[in-house]
N, C-alpha and C positions, 0 to 999 in steps of 0.2 A: 674408658671407651671414649673416643673422639665424638664430637657432635656430628661431624660430617667426614665421610671417607669416600674419596673418589678413586676408583681403581680401573686403570686401563680404559679410560673413556675415549670413545671414538665417535665422531659425528661427521658424516660426509654429505655434501650437496651434489645433486645431479644438475648439470648445466649443459647447454648446447655444445660446449667445447670439451666436456668430459666430467669426470667425478672430481670434485674439489675436496681434498682431505683437510678440512678446516681444523679439526681437533683429532689428533692421531696418537692415541695411546698415552693419555695424560693421567697421572696419579698424584694425589696429595691428600692430606687430612687437615682438619681444623678443630681445635679444642674450643669448648664453650667459653665465651668471653674473649676470645682471641680475635684480632684483626689481621687478615691476610691480604696483602697487596698483590694483585696480579698485574704485572707490568710487561710491556713489550711494544713493538711498533704496531702501527695500524695494519690490520689484516692478518695478525699472527694467530688469532683464534680466541682472544680474551672474551669478547662479547658472546661468541658461540658457546663457550663454557657456561656463561650466565644463562643463556637460553636453555641449555641442556639441564641445568640445575632446577630451573623453574618449569621446565617442560613446555616452553612456548617457542617452538621453532618454526621456520618457514615451511611452506608446502613442498618445496623441492628437496627437502631432506630425504636422502635415499637410504641411509643406514645410520642407526644409533646402537652402540654396543658398549659393553663394560658394565660397571656397577657404580651406583651412587647410593651410599648407605647413610641414611639420616637417623640418628639415635639408634643405630644398629640394624635398621631395616632397609633393604634395597628398594628404593622408591622409583627407580628407573623402569622397573618391569611390573609395577602394579597397574591396575586399570586406570584409564584417564579419569573416570568418574571418582574413584577413590582419591586420586592425587588432587583433583580439583576441590573436593569437599573437605579433605582432611589435612592437606599439606600446603597447597598454594595459597598465599597470603596469611593463612592461619599460623603456619610454622616457618615457612620460607617466603620472604617478600623480596620484591625487586623494584629498584628505582632505575628504570631503563635510561639508556643514552638519549639525550635531548628530551628528557621527560617533561620539561616545562612546556614543550610544544604538543604534548599528547593529551592535554586537557581538552574536554569537549567544550567548544566555544558557545554552545547554546544552552548549557546547563550551568546553574550556579555551583560554586565550590562546595557548598553544603550538600546539594543533591548528588554530586559525584562522590563525596566522602562517605555518605551514609549507606551507599549501596552494598558494600561488603558486610557491614554490620547487620543490615536487614536480611540479606541472603544467607550469610553463614551462621549468624548468631540468633536470628529471629527477633532482633530488637525492634520495638516499635519506633516509628519515625521521629517522634518528639524526643525520646530518650537518645536515639542515635544522633540526633542533631546536637544535643548537649555534649555527647562524647566527642563529636567532631570539633565543637568549640574548644573543649578541653585540650584536644590534641593540637589544634592550631595555636593555642596559647603556649603549649609546650615547645613548639618550634619557633616561638617569638613573633607570632602574628596576632592581630586583634581578633577578638571573638566574632565581631561582625563581618569578618572575611567570608563567613558562610553564605552571606547574601550577595556577594560580588560575583561577577563573571570573570573568566580568565583575562579578557582584554583590559580589565580595569587594574590588573596587577603588573608590577615590574617583573623582570626576569628572575631576580633573586627571590621575590615573593612567590612566584610560581614554582621555583625549585623547592622552597620550603613547604609549599602545599603538596608537592609530589612526595617529599619525605614523610609528611604527616599522613598521607594516604597509605604509604607503605607500612607505617607503624600502627595504623588504626586497630588492627586485630591483635596487636602485641605478639609479633612473631619472635622466634628465637634467633633466626638467621636473616640478615638483610644483605642483599646483593646490591652494591652501589656501582653502577656502570657509568663511569665518567661524570660524576655528579656535579662537577664544577666547570665542565666545558661550556664555552660560549658565555661565560660570566666574566665581568671585569675583576681585577686583582683584589680590590677591597671586598667585593661581594664573595669572591672565592674564599678569602680569609674568614669572613663571617660564617659561611657554610661549613668550613672545616671546624671552626670552634663549636658550631651547633652540633655537628656529628660527634665530636668528642664528648660534649655534655650529655647528649642523648645516650651514648654508649654507657656512660657512668650511671645515669638515672634509671635506665630500663634494662641494664645488664645485657646489652646486645652483643651479638657476634656478627662481625662484618666480613664480607669479601669486597674489597675496594679495588675496582678495575680502573686502571689509569695508564697513560703514557707519560705522565708527569712524575719524574722520580723524586722531585723535591716534595710534592704533596704526599707521595707514598711514604717517605721517611718521617713525615710529620704524624701520620696516623697509625701506621702498621706496626704490629709486633713481629711479623714475619713477611718475607717477600718471595714470590715465585716469579721467575722470568720465563716468558714464552718466546719462542722463535719458530716461525713457519709451522705452526700446528703442534709443536712439541714443547714440553716443559723442560728447559735445559738446566735450571739451577733453582734451588729452593733452600732457604735457611732463615735464621733470625735476622732482623733488620740490621743489628750491629755487625754480624758477620758479612752480610751481603754488601753493605756500604763500605766497610773498612777493609775487608779481604775477599773480594769476589774471585771466583775460581775459573768459571767457564770463559773462554776467550770472547764470546759474545757479550757476556755480562761485564767483563773488564772494559770492552769497547763502549758499552752502553753507559757505564758509570763515568768513563773518561770523557764522554761527550757533554757532561753536565757542567755548565759554567759556575764559577764561584763568585761571591761578592767581591773578593779581593782581586780576582782576575789574574792571579799569579801563574796558574798552570796553563800549559798549552793544551787546547782541546784536541782530542783524538777523533779520527774518523775511520769508518770501516769501508774498504773498497768493495766494489761489486754491488749486486742487487739481491733483494730477497728472492728466493727461488719460487717457481710456480708450484702451487699446491695441487695442481692437476697432475703434474709430473715431477714430483720432488726428487732430489738426489737420493741415491741409495746410501746406506750407512748414516752417518751424521749429516743432518740437513745443513749444517753450517760449514762443512769442510771446504766448499769452493771459495769461501771468503776468509778462511782461518789462516792467520799468519804462521801458526805452528805447522800446519799441514804443508804449507809451501816451503818451509825451511828445514823440516826434519824428515829425513828419508825413511826412518823406521815407521812413520805413520802412514806411508803410502801402502795401499792394499789392506789397510785396517779401517781408518776413518771413512774411506770412500767405499767400503764394502759392508761392514758390520755396524749395526746400530749400537751405540755405547749404552751400557747399563747405568743405573743410578749408583754412584759410589759415595759412601759416607766419608767426608774429609774432615780434617781437624777443625774444631770449632770452639768458640768461647761462650756462645749463648746456650740457653737451656734446650733449644730445639736443634735437632740434627741438621747438618749442612750437607745437602745432597747435590751432586753435580753429575750430569750426563756427558762425560768426556773421557776419551781414551788416555789423555795425558795423566790421569790420576789412577789408572789401573795398575 
């Protein structure tokens, strides 16, 4: 049984312009100890999936549907109180986007780190502070960081604090939402090395959300590609980088520069569709080169949503693609 199973997840926002279908029928699973990279352009729904998994979404969410099964139990439809006390931070933790800026400026790092230990585990403050020091040491920070305030730390140090706070209750699943954004290249490399070491030491399972395909290849065992609220392709890292199938994934991989600079970078014409009024059928068809050039796809891609199709793969994980080309 997979640690996490997401089935037909939908999350819609209500806005003054209409209902935004931010996540629209997404399904995937995650084995214990595996790292899944969730990649795609800004606004495709990656962070919304993270918020759904941790059940911390905005007030203007109008509809949440589907199933999120963690260790076999649907945690999307249990009470808020049960999820808060039994799952959030204890079993499923989240390092949010721009987390380094989410630290409370008027509290010391120690005061912020011990709060979940005191609330969830009933640990006394002195013992909780020792555990906080141990965790800071685990992420490569001095123990006396507990006495510092956020403004006394660099961006990389604050990111390490955010990771330490996510791990303080020893969760099984950690959701990392753009954990290296707004960091310089050297600090990015240090954070990536830290994440790999922590995964080994604490036997963690990661969902790594990023738009940086190079970082995803460095950390992930499998990769899922999002486009306009849909998951369009999902497979092992080897399959996804060596042999992408969906036209959008092919274009995405083709846009990544190499160190040698020998290949010509590709680009995709057109724009990402509105999630208030997305295209019928495949969301990518207005930009798809195959739809434009192959007449047999007319009346199919623009009418019917493609199912997930299991294509030939070399990795241990199935390679699924949502595209009529492979039916």
